[in-house]
C-alpha positions in Angstrom: -14.3 65.0 32.2 -15.0 63.0 29.0 -11.9 61.0 29.7 -12.9 60.3 33.3 -16.4 59.2 32.3 -15.3 56.8 29.6 -16.4 58.8 26.6 -12.9 59.5 25.4 -9.6 57.7 25.9 -6.1 59.0 25.6 -3.0 57.3 24.2 -0.1 59.7 24.7 -1.1 62.9 23.0 -3.9 61.3 21.0 -7.5 61.4 22.2 -10.3 59.4 20.6 -13.7 58.1 21.5 -13.9 54.8 23.4 -15.3 51.8 21.6 -18.4 51.9 23.8 -19.2 55.6 23.1 -18.4 55.2 19.3 -20.7 52.2 19.1 -23.6 54.1 20.7 -22.9 57.3 18.7 -22.9 55.4 15.4 -26.1 53.5 16.3 -27.9 56.8 17.1 -26.6 58.4 13.8 -27.9 55.4 11.9 -31.4 55.8 13.5 -31.5 59.6 13.0 -30.4 59.4 9.4 -33.9 57.9 8.6 -35.7 60.9 10.2 -37.0 63.8 8.1 -35.6 67.2 8.9 -38.8 68.3 10.6 -38.5 65.4 13.1 -34.8 66.4 13.7 -35.9 69.9 14.5 -38.4 68.7 17.0 -35.8 66.4 18.6 -33.3 69.2 18.7 -35.8 71.5 20.4 -36.4 68.9 23.1 -32.8 68.6 24.0 -31.5 72.2 23.5 -32.1 75.4 25.4 -33.9 76.7 22.3 -37.5 77.8 22.6 -38.5 77.0 19.1 -37.1 74.9 16.2 -38.0 74.4 12.6 -36.9 72.7 9.5 -35.7 74.9 6.7 -35.1 74.0 3.1 -33.1 76.5 1.1 -31.5 76.0 -2.3 -31.6 72.2 -1.9 -30.0 72.3 1.5 -31.7 71.1 4.7 -31.3 73.0 8.0 -32.5 72.9 11.6 -33.1 76.4 12.8 -33.1 76.8 16.6 -34.4 80.0 18.3 -32.9 81.1 21.6 -35.1 82.2 24.5 -36.3 85.8 23.8 -34.5 85.7 20.4 -35.7 86.5 16.9 -34.7 85.2 13.5 -31.4 87.0 13.5 -30.5 85.2 16.8 -31.2 81.7 15.4 -28.6 79.0 15.1 -28.9 77.1 11.9 -27.5 73.6 11.8 -27.0 71.7 8.5 -28.9 68.4 8.6 -25.7 66.3 8.9 -24.5 68.5 11.8 -27.9 68.2 13.6 -27.8 64.4 13.2 -24.2 64.2 14.6 -25.0 66.5 17.6 -28.3 64.9 18.5 -26.8 61.4 18.2 -23.8 62.6 20.3 -26.0 64.1 22.9 -28.0 60.8 23.2 -24.8 58.6 23.2 -23.1 60.8 25.9 -26.2 60.4 28.0 -25.1 56.8 28.7 -22.0 58.2 30.5 -23.1 61.7 31.8 -26.2 63.2 33.3 -25.3 66.9 33.3 -27.4 68.6 30.6 -25.1 71.5 29.6 -22.0 69.2 29.5 -23.8 66.7 27.3 -24.6 69.5 24.8 -21.0 70.8 24.8 -19.7 67.3 24.4 -22.0 66.6 21.4 -20.7 69.7 19.6 -17.0 69.0 20.3 -17.2 65.3 19.5 -18.0 66.1 15.8 -14.2 66.3 15.4 -14.1 62.5 15.7 -16.6 61.8 12.9 -15.4 59.1 10.5 -18.2 59.3 8.0 -21.0 61.7 7.1 -23.9 61.4 9.6 -26.4 62.0 6.8 -25.2 60.1 3.7 -22.7 57.8 5.3 -20.0 58.9 2.8 -16.3 59.4 3.4 -15.2 62.7 4.9 -12.3 64.8 3.9 -10.0 67.2 5.7 -9.4 70.6 4.1 -9.0 74.2 4.9 -11.5 77.0 5.7 -11.2 79.3 2.7 -14.1 81.5 1.6 -14.8 81.6 -2.1 -12.7 84.8 -2.6 -9.7 83.4 -0.7 -10.5 85.0 2.6 -8.4 86.7 5.1 -6.7 84.9 8.0 -4.4 87.7 9.2 -0.7 88.1 8.9 1.2 84.8 9.5 -2.0 82.9 10.2 -2.9 79.7 8.4 -6.5 78.9 7.5 -8.3 76.6 9.9 -8.5 72.9 9.1 -12.0 71.5 8.4 -13.7 68.2 8.3 -16.3 68.0 5.5 -18.5 65.7 3.4 -17.8 66.4 -0.2 -21.0 64.5 -1.3 -23.3 66.6 0.9 -21.1 69.7 0.6 -21.3 70.1 4.4 -18.6 71.3 6.7 -19.0 69.2 9.9 -16.2 70.6 12.0 -13.7 73.4 12.0 -10.6 72.6 14.1 -9.4 75.4 16.3 -6.2 77.1 15.2 -3.2 76.4 17.5 
């Protein structure tokens, strides 16, 4: 559907955002980068199915905590500030192409795989692998998942699905 609506384009097996979508998405990220985390939480609450949202600062990290309907703290979804910026910006940018609410939310999450710079600090991103501090366990014959992260902010922005 993102291809059909002009959000993404395909060239053989490669898929990428269209220039029109990328321009809108970058402009939204630039605007949101100047907002404080409390404002991002309020905006996230307005566009998500969450019933409550709050900014959380923990050990120098900034998070947006979203509470689902009828949920409690254990049911919350916590988004790092950079992830919240990318998803809110993606949601807004996709709105120029799509009206369907649930599809816009899903597209905003998925499109983080196309980030070229950190939504929060603007720095370069790096690809790596998803290994917990102790080496982790991936299962027999499984490779760790590839990730997209900002080394400056120490934020993982996307984990690519294993094939």
